[in-house]
C-alpha positions in Angstrom: 9.8 7.0 22.0 8.6 7.2 18.3 9.6 3.5 17.8 7.5 2.5 20.8 4.5 4.4 19.5 5.0 2.7 16.1 5.2 -0.8 17.7 2.0 -0.1 19.7 0.1 1.2 16.7 1.2 -1.8 14.6 0.2 -4.1 17.4 -3.2 -2.5 17.5 -3.7 -2.7 13.8 -2.7 -6.4 13.8 -4.9 -7.2 16.8 -7.9 -5.4 15.3 -7.5 -7.3 12.0 -7.0 -10.6 13.9 -10.0 -9.9 16.1 -12.2 -9.1 13.2 -11.0 -12.1 11.3 -11.4 -10.3 8.0 -8.7 -10.3 5.3 -8.5 -8.3 3.2 -9.7 -5.7 5.8 -12.9 -3.8 5.1 -11.2 -0.6 3.9 -9.5 -2.6 1.1 -12.8 -4.4 0.2 -14.6 -1.1 -0.1 -12.0 0.6 -2.2 -11.6 -2.4 -4.4 -15.4 -2.8 -4.9 -15.7 0.9 -5.8 -12.9 0.5 -8.4 -14.1 -2.9 -9.6 -11.0 -4.8 -8.7 -10.3 -7.8 -6.5 -9.7 -6.8 -2.9 -7.0 -9.4 -2.7 -5.1 -7.6 -5.5 -5.3 -4.2 -3.6 -4.2 -5.8 -0.3 -1.3 -7.6 -2.0 -0.1 -4.3 -3.5 -0.3 -2.6 -0.1 1.7 -5.5 1.5 4.3 -5.1 -1.3 4.4 -1.3 -1.1 4.1 -0.4 2.6 4.4 -3.8 4.4 5.9 -3.5 7.8 7.1 -6.7 9.7 5.4 -7.3 13.0 5.8 -10.5 14.9 6.8 -12.4 11.8 4.0 -11.0 9.7 3.8 -8.3 7.2 1.2 -5.5 7.7 0.5 -2.6 5.4 1.4 0.7 7.1 -0.4 3.9 6.1 2.2 6.4 7.2 4.9 5.1 5.0 7.1 7.3 2.7 9.8 6.4 0.3 12.0 9.4 -0.3 14.7 8.9 -3.0 14.8 5.2 -2.3 14.8 5.4 1.5 11.8 3.9 3.2 10.4 5.9 6.2 7.7 4.8 8.6 5.9 7.0 11.1 3.7 6.2 14.1 1.3 9.1 13.4 -0.1 10.8 10.3 1.0 14.2 11.4 4.6 13.1 11.7 4.5 11.6 8.2 2.9 14.7 6.9 5.7 16.9 8.4 8.3 14.6 6.9 6.6 14.6 3.5 6.5 18.4 3.4 10.2 18.5 4.3 11.0 15.9 1.6 9.1 17.9 -1.0 11.3 20.9 -0.2 14.4 18.9 -1.0 13.5 16.3 -3.6 11.7 16.1 -6.9 8.2 14.7 -6.3 9.0 11.9 -8.7 11.3 10.6 -6.0 8.6 10.5 -3.4 6.1 7.6 -2.8 3.4 8.0 -0.2 0.9 5.8 1.9 -0.4 2.3 1.7 0.0 2.0 -2.0 3.1 4.2 -2.2 1.5 6.5 -4.8 4.2 8.6 -6.5 3.5 12.2 -6.1 5.4 13.3 -9.2 3.7 11.0 -11.6 0.2 11.4 -10.0 0.2 15.1 -8.9 -3.6 15.6 -9.6 -4.8 12.6 -7.6 -4.8 14.3 -4.2 -5.9 17.8 -3.2 -2.7 18.1 -1.2 0.4 15.9 -0.7 -0.6 15.1 2.9 -4.0 13.9 1.6 -2.1 10.9 0.1 -1.5 9.8 3.7 -5.2 9.2 4.3 -5.6 5.4 4.1 -9.0 5.4 2.4 -8.0 8.1 -0.1 -4.7 6.4 -0.9 -6.4 3.0 -1.3 -9.0 4.6 -3.7 -6.2 6.1 -5.8 -4.2 2.9 -5.8 -7.3 0.9 -6.8 -8.1 3.3 -9.7 -4.5 3.1 -11.0 -4.6 -0.7 -10.8 -7.9 -0.8 -12.6 -6.4 1.3 -15.4 -3.4 -1.0 -15.7 -5.7 -4.0 -15.8 -7.8 -2.5 -18.5 -4.7 -2.2 -20.6 -3.4 -5.7 -19.9 -6.2 -8.0 -18.9 -3.9 -9.6 -16.3 -3.6 -8.7 -12.6 0.0 -9.7 -12.3 1.1 -7.7 -15.3 -1.1 -4.8 -14.1 0.8 -5.0 -10.7 4.1 -4.8 -12.5 3.0 -1.8 -14.5 1.7 -0.2 -11.3 5.2 -0.4 -9.9 7.1 0.4 -13.2 5.1 1.2 -16.3 8.2 0.9 -18.5 8.6 -2.8 -17.5 11.9 -4.4 -17.6 13.7 -6.4 -14.8 12.4 -4.1 -11.9 8.8 -4.8 -13.0 9.5 -8.6 -13.4 10.9 -8.7 -9.8 7.9 -6.8 -8.6 5.5 -9.2 -10.3 7.1 -12.2 -8.6 6.9 -10.5 -5.2 3.4 -9.3 -5.8 2.3 -12.9 -6.9 3.5 -14.3 -3.5 1.6 -11.6 -1.6 -1.5 -12.1 -3.8 -1.5 -15.9 -3.4 -1.2 -15.4 0.4 -4.0 -12.9 0.5 -6.2 -15.2 -1.6 -5.6 -18.2 0.6 -6.4 -16.3 3.8 -9.5 -14.7 2.2 -10.9 -18.1 1.2 -10.2 -19.8 4.6 -13.0 -18.3 6.7 -11.7 -19.8 10.0 -8.2 -18.3 9.6 -7.3 -15.0 11.2 -4.1 -13.0 11.5 -1.9 -14.4 14.3 
């Protein structure tokens, strides 16, 4: 039953974006503009962090958790919040990533009034955009900033992330610059 709701919700998200013909979607554009970063960078990070396959395409999913390396996706925010509260009872917050940008609750404890607020898509995108802007200010390079967003210490995990991010970013840029293309 939960899987059916998730598929229905993802279908509606994809259909809405396709119908609107706008990529990155408006919420990404707004959060990016407020933080002074490219919307395509923010959208690529969300694809990388919370992307969920649907009909052969990747769509960012707001009610995504990663608990101790295990990705979890939920059809509804309240389900994700309940799972998040349970995860916080059993795991160090540094082992929990939340939302579209998979913000780590242990490394960014003061970014949200409560843990479940990290599941609000607009709030999560705003925090993600702010973190990316700070990494860009340090590096002057969006690809390096993305790698630091994932793993500030760098190393092979950050290098892998940069390669994957670059593919998503290039895809987001090509769709954004082709006004007649929409999501399938």
